[in-house]
N, C-alpha and C positions, 0 to 999 in steps of 0.2 A: 504494499500499500504506500510504504513512503516514496516509493521508488516512479510509484504512478504519478503522486502531487508533486515528485521533485522537492521532499521537504530535506530539510538538515536539521532536526532539532526544530524549533521557534522560527525557523525561517526560511525562505524556500528560494530554488535558484532561479526558476523561471517567472519570470515577469509577466509574460505573455499570458501563460499558464493561468496566472492571478488575479489576472486581469479579468480572466475570462469568469473563472469563479467566482471572482467578486461583484460582477456585472450579473450574475447569473441569482446569487443570492439578496442582490438589491431588489434585481427584478418578483422572486417569488415574495420579497417581504411586502414589497409593495401590492403585490395580489392578494396575499393574506389579509395585511390591511385592509380594504376594499371589498374585501370579502365578510370581513366582518363588519365592516360600514351596511352591509348591503343588507347584513342577519339583521342589523339591531334596529339601523335607522340613525341611532344617537349615541355615539361612545359614551356620553355622561348618565345614560342609564346604570342603576343600579343592579347591575350584573355583575356574576363573578364566573372566572374563568380561571379551568382545570382547579378550582376549588382551593384559588390562592390571589388569583390577582382581579381587579379592579376592571372595568372595561375603557374606563379613560388611562390607567397605566398600563393597557395593552398596548392603546394608540401611540402614547409617549413615548414608549419604549421603541416602537418600530419604527417610529421616524427616528427617535434615538441613531436604530442600528444603523438606515439608510444615510445618513448624515454624515455618522464616523465612518463607514464603507466609502464617503465623498472626500469629505476633508482631512482622515486622517491616512486612511488606507491608501487616498489617492486613486480610487478607480476611476472610472475615466464613462459618466454618461454616453450615450447617444445626443448627438449634438442637438440643443434647444429643448430636451429635456428635464421638469425641473427647474426651469427659467422661468421667474417673474412668476413664482409658486407661492402663496405663504402659504405654510405648513401648518396645520391643524393644530392649535394648543401653543403654537410659536409664540415666545414670551409671557406665556401663561403662569408661569413662577420654574421653578428647578426642574422638575422631571423632565420639563417641554427640552432641555438643553442638555439632558445626560445626567438629573440627578438619580436619586436613587428608585427614582418612579411609583414611589407611596402616592395615592389618589390621596383628599382628606376624607375625612367620613361623614357623610351628611348626617345635621340635626336627625336623629330619630332612628339613624341609620341601624338595623342588626347586621351583625355578621353572624356567620354559621357556627354551629358549634361543633365541638370535636368532642368526640366519645373517647377520650384516654382513658388507660388503665392508671389513673391519679396524674395528678400535675403537680412537678417541680414546680417552686415560685425563682423563675431564671430573670436575671436582667437579662431585658431587650436592648439588641445593637443592629445597627446595617453595617453587615462587613464589610460591603466594598462604597461605600460613603467616600474615602479617601482615594479610592485606587482611581488613577489617570492614564486614557486609553494616548494621551500625549506623545508618550516614548516610543508607543507601538508604529509611528509613521510609515508609509511607505509599502508599494507591494511587495517589496521581499520579505514584511513583517506580519501577512496579509492572516497567518498562521496563528503567531500571539497574538494578534487586533481581533482574534475571530472565539479566540478563548479567553481574553478582556471583555470582550461584549457575551457572552455568556452571562457573565457574571456582574457588569454593571447592569446592562438591562437582561438580568433573568429568566421576563415571559421568554427572549427569546435562545437560552438557555434551554428550559424547556421546552419548546416546542420542538426543538434538535433531539432533544433527548427522546421525548414523545417517539416521535416519526422511526428514531431509531428501534427503539422497542419493538413497534409495530414490524418494523423491518423484520426481526429477529424472530418475531412468531405466525406470521403473516403474509412475510415476502412475497409468496406463491399464487395469493386470493386478492388480495388489494391492487389497486390499479398503479401504476408507475408514477401518479400525481400526488398518491399518497406519502412519497419518499422526497417531495423537490428541496430537502432540506437534506440533502445527502450526500452532496459537496461539500457545504460546510460541518457538516460530524466527522464528514473520512478526512476532511484538512486536521480536525484538533486532534482527533483519534491519530493518525499518523504521525503528527509533530509530536506528540508526549511519546509514545509507543519508540521514537527513534531516538530522541532527547535521550530517552533509558533514566536518569537521573541521580540521587546517591541514594544510601541508605539512611534512613531517619525511621525514627520513631515520630508514629502518625496518629491520628483520633481523627474518624470519618464518623458524618455524622446524618440521620436523616426518617424519614418517615416509614412504619411499614404498616402496610393495609393488613386485615383481622387472618387472612392466607397464609400469607407471606411471614406473619411474623409466626403461626403456630410452626409454620416451614423452619425457622430460621431455628427455633427450640430446641424440636428436633433432629435439628444439625447439631447443635450444640451435647446435646443426648450422646448421640451417636458419634458425638467429633467427625465428622462427615468434612468432606469439600465443599468452597463455595465459592463460585466467579461472578464479580461483576460485571457486567456489559460497560462498553465505551469507556469514556472518564470518567473516576471518580476523584471527589474532588475531596481535601480533607484538610486537618488545621494541624498549628504546631502543638498545640498544647490543648489539654483537657477543659481548661478554664473556657479558651475561645469556641470550643468545639461543643460547648454547652449554651456559649449565649449565643450562636446562631441556632442551636436548635428550638430555642427558647423563641425566636421568629416564622417557625413553622407549625403549619398547621390551624393557625387562625381562621379559615373560612372553611375546613376541611367538611362537608356535610357525613360520610359515613367513618366507621373506626378506623381509628387510628391509635400506633403506637410509637411515643420517638425509642429513637435506639441509636445506642454509639457503639463504633466497633476501635478495636484499639489493636495497633499491628506496628512491626516492625520492618520495613519492605524499601524498596529503593523509589523514591519517588521526585516528583521534578516541581520547582518553585515557579508559578507562574499567575499571573495575574489574582496575586492575595491566598491563592490556595497551592497546599501539597497535592500533587496530581500523580497518578497511577492509571493507564492502561488496561483493561481485561483484565484488572488484578485479581486475583485467586491464593486463598489461602484452607487451612483447616481450623472450622470454628469452632475452638477447642471448650471455650467455658461461657456460662451466662448466669448474671446476677443482676439484682435491681439493688441502685442506689439511689433513695429518694427520689423511687419513681421514676425512673431512666433506666432501659434495660442495654446492660453492657454485655458486649460479648468481644471474647478477646480473641484474636485471631495467629496463628499461626504459620508461618512462611513456607513456603513448598520447598523443596529442593528443585521439581522439573515445573515450574510452572503451567494451570492448564492451558490458555492460550499457546503454547510452544506445543504440548503435545497436539493438539487439536488442529492446528497451522499444519504440523507436521504431515498426519494422518491427512486431511484433506490433498493438501501438496502431492501425496503419495494417490490418493484414488484418483485425484485429477488426471497424470501423470497417465494412469491405469485405465481411467476410463476408453479413451477410444480405441484401445486392442479388444478389450471386452464387450465394446458397441460392436467391431466388426467380427467377432465369435460369436455374439447373439447372431446378428445377420447370418451368419454362414448356417446354422444351426436352423433358422425360422426360413430358411429360404429353400433347403433340400424337402424338409416338411412339408412346405407351400406344394410346390413341384411334385412328390408325393401325390397328393390331396387331391391335385386337380386330376392327376393321372389316374387316380384312384375311382372315381366320381366319375366317368363315363361307363370304366366296369361293373362298378354298382347297379347303373342304372341299365345297361344291359343283360347282368344278370337277373333286375328285378322285371325287366319286358320276357325274360326268359320264362322265368317263373309263372308269369302271368299265361304265359304260352304254354306253357306243361299243363295248368292247371286247367285251361279251356280241355285241351286233349284227354284229360281225366274226366271230365264231365259230356264227352261227347258221347252221343247213344245211352244216355242215361234217363 
């Protein structure tokens, strides 16, 4: 994947490819925003997306991504596009200019309740408030900018993640348009995978639904392996991870559980996080501390992603020969069937004549 995107860590050598990918992502974000506007007619409506974002935040963050791609990433738009247009929400607050994207709560507005296994009294903060994208300028730094935007504008990050997960489970049934942010996801994934990183202590934090949480507990009981898809973002300290965890789940309508994973593994420091690509480990233990579910992860000698990649490569290389062998087996069988069809018809006809003869004179 790194060879395809021509990435070398958080940079890429092919600026022509970067321009193409950046322009496609800009177009898909613009189309997505238009679709949201058509669906809801008014982006100020009290609607929650992904059980997390107010509709206005979606608009502000999409605008922020498009602006960053052009102004910071150096992506060139077709002549005339974007000129003379005042962006919706421009000048209406920090979020419109690349702030944290959190919309103000209307008077009397009620947030969704989170059904959790108890709540810890954790301090809340915006982990990416001070994150600046300015140092990620230029087409050669597009991979790093993508990672930065996925944090600065988390709706964009969640949109890419949702499509990535959908592809993992429904790539053969969903239409290609369902994976239009594949270029963004692939670029971020390949950058972190190529960069490799250094071995460090890291804390990963997030929410788990009811079924996933039960699976995690079973994994811990059986000390089973786990593989996290895509880029996993963690924190240098438990305290910071807990602060981040406190920002999650405020709008969730379904049952969720706050989980914390502790590990020692190779991670890349980027855009305010410690990141790993397709991280796998053994779920060694589970305990509950102050109503937070903590899972201890133990490093694997041979990461699952390497094992899976090797199996895929071996399978891919052998597939053409296997298909040819299968054709060779099927072809003679079809020929024999065709040849046998005439004989069977003839025999059936012969049998009818014999039956007739036997009945003659009766």
